[in-house]
C-alpha positions, 0 to 999 in steps of 0.5 A: 500499499502506497497511498497519498497520506503515506507518500507525504509522510514519507517526504517529511522524514529525515534520519537525525545524527543519532539514528545515523549512527545507530544505523551503522552500529545495526549494519555492522551487526545484525541489521539488513537493508532491503530494497524492492525497486532496484536500489531507488530506495531501501528499508532497514529490517532488524530482528531479534530472538525472544532473550533480546526482545526489550533490545528490539523494543528499544530500537524500535522506539528510536525509529518509531517515526520510520515504522509504519505498523510498529515492531512485530512478533512472529513464530519462525519454527520453535522460536519466537522472532521480534522485528521491525521494518521501516518504511522504504526511503531513499536515506538508506540509499547511501548506507546500502552503497557502503555496506552492501557489494554485489548483494554481499555485506561488507565493511564500508570504505568509508567506515572510518568517517561513519564510525562513532562511539554509539555505532561501536557500542550497537554493534558490541551489543549485537556481536560482542562479548566478554572474552570469557568469564575469567577475562577482563577483555572483550571481543566481537564475533566478526566472523562474517566479515574478511580479514581485509574487512577487519583491518579497514575497521581496526584503522576506524576503531583507532581513531577512537583510541581503541586498539584491537587485533585479529584472533583467527577462528577454526573455520578460518574466520577472524573475531575482534580482541580488545585489551583491557585498557581498549575494553574499558573505552567500549564499556564506556560507550555501552554504559549510557545505553544500560541505563535502558537495557540492564539486560545487557549488563553482563556482557561488560560485567567484568570492565570497569568503564573508563571515565 
């Protein structure tokens, strides 16, 4: 359905700076952009399992003016999935060109310009964790990215004062490892979100945030 009212509403939509930073973090992690008209417009789609329901609802509120029919709940096999899809809009086209090549997700060539503390916090909430319950260090399970992709993002992270290294996994994929001091910086980026989402506190409970 594409009524005149919806078309007029879309014309008024503008991505805020915060929403742009959230989009970068989501696309680094589990978010996706979809097009239904050959790339003229795109829509943002985010889905999470039942354990991350509160996180999904929080994200939906951040994009509430972009969502036409609120977040949804679906039964997928034996699992319950929560998600939302924004309206299709040309505002997402820049991010599609950055994050996708030949239909496959990649690390954006401009990631150094796009990366922000909020973007990194969202990426960490999607794909990050403590290295283990015994370690005071964090990792991001960046398994979908190539070694060259991760070199790009490591350079972007250095601009935020964050050092990292690539740890090879058994299936020839890599995850990013952050030493303690850099983990403290990441924890400080995540901390404001934990006020609304205390369920994620376990991810950084071994790390004292840097003030």
